[in-house]
N, C-alpha and C positions, 0 to 999 in steps of 0.2 A: 503494500498498501502507499502510498505518497501520502506528503503531509500535503496539506492544499496552502496554500500562499498565504505570509502573511500579512498583514495590512502595518504598514508602518503608523503609526497612532503618535509615539514622541516628536521625530525632529522636523510636523506641518507644528505642531501645535509652541511647540519653542520658535519655532518660525511667524508664529502669530503673536506670540506673547513678545518676539523682537519689532516684529511691525508696528506691534499698536503702540509699543514704546518711543518707536524713533517716531513717526508722525501725529500721534494723538497727540505733543504738548504742544506741536507748533499748530496744529488745524484747530486747535481749541482756544488758542493763544489769541491766533488771528483771529479767530469769531467772537474773543468776550470782550471787545472794546468796539464795537460795531452795537451787537446784542444791548451791550448795558447802555446807547445810548436809544437804541430802539426801545430800550422796554422803558426808560427814567421816568420817574415823574414827573410830572411840569417842573421844568425852575425858573427864575429868574436869571436877567439879563446876564448881569456881573457874576455869577455864581456858574455859566455855562459858557466864559469867559477864563474865570477860574480853572474850570479841571480842565481845559483845549493847553490854558498853561502849564500845566501837572503834569499833564500826559507827556505837553512834547516835549520837558527839561528830561523827565525821563526814558523816554526814549522803550525805544523795539529791542538795543540788546536789554534793559537791563528787566525788562517783561521779559525777554525769554528766557532770561537764565533763572527766574521768578517760573516761571513755565515750563519747566523742565526740572528742577527746585520740588514743584506742589506737583507736576500731571503726571511723571514715570511710572509713581507706583500703583497710582488709578486706570493707568493707558495700558500698561502692561498685566494687572489681574484685568482689564474688562478682554485683554486677548486671549491669556487663558482661558474664560468665562466663555470667554466666544469659540473657544476652540470645543472644546466639551460640546456648546451645546451644539457644531458643525458635523459631530463625530454623531449626536446622540439623536438630531432632526430628523427626521424626512425630510424625500431630498424636494419637496416642493412646498416643505415649509417654510418662513420671509428670515433672512441672515443676516442681513440690515435693520432690520425693523427689533431682532433681540440682539444687535450691537447696540445698536441708536439706545434701549430703555436699559442696557447693564450699561451703557458709558453715565445716564445721567444719574445712575441711581450708584456709581459710585463715585459719582462729582456729587453728591449732596451729599453725600456721606461724608464724605471730606469738608465740605462746607458746613458739615454740622461739630465735626473733632476740632476746629478751626474758631470754630464757635465757642467751642468747650474750651478749646486752650486762651483764645481773648477772655475769658469770661473768670479760670482758673488765674489766672496773671493778674490782672486786674482784684481781684480778693487779694493776691499773692501783697500786691502794691497798698490797695486800701488797707486792708486788713481787717474791712467786713462786708459781709454781703446788704447791699440797698438796691435801691432800683437802677442807677445804670449798671450794679454789674450782669442784674440779669437784664439789659438792655442790650448786652452783647451777644446772646438767643435769643432774648425775645424780636428783637431790632432784624434780626438775620433775614427770621421769614416771614415778616409784615410788612405792612406798606412801606414807601419811602426807597430812598435809593439803595440803603442797606440790602431793603430789600427785593430791588432789585437788578442789585448785585448778582446778588445769591442768584435769583431765577436767569441773568444771563451766563453765568458759572454753568450753571446744572445743561442749559440748554447744547453750550458750547461743549461741553462731558457727551451729551447725544448725539450733536450733527458731531464729532469728532470721531467716535465708534461706528457710527452707520459709514462714515466716509473711511477707515482703517478699514472696513468688513466689504467694503466697493474693494479696494487698491488691494485684499488678498484674494477677492476673485477676478480680481482683472489680474495678478501673478496666476490665478491657480493652485494658489495654495488652498489647501482642504484637508481635512482629518480623515475626508472620506474614502473608501476606497474606491478606485477604479467602475467603472458596472462593469467588465468586462472579469476584472478580479470578482465583483462582487458573483455576476456568474459561479464558476468555479468555488467559489464557497460554499452556493446552496442558497446565496437567497435568488433576487430579481431574475 
């Protein structure tokens, strides 16, 4: 008896995680500022000019460093979860939609963690838990500019996940066996 051909799972999985880690943060970083502008609440003209000046001073280089520091972990985790979804899902099930949902969920978890760290730092510095400390967490997920930034962060992560899944599809990076191999394994 001959053994059925083996399907390699780990090389494409590692490739997807690396692809998501390489492409996810710059795509999300490029989309964050336009999404934040679109989702921001109405502000006075002076505040808009001040925020444009601050954004111009920071520049794209500093933003890209921050994007990679914050985004490489969630992006690679999204790539790993996408590879697991790709291996277990039927051929007709949506791949990019699953990557978008996973990317949005990962960035939402990072936003929760950043808000909790901000509240912890505020509590440590002030030494008491008051309304301003609680505002770190509440302000990020309610209305206002903080809420708009959090929504833009989550949306950019979701769009970056979908874009990385499309790039993986274009490169032919999949964890599913080829149809000819599946027939030999007793599949369809």
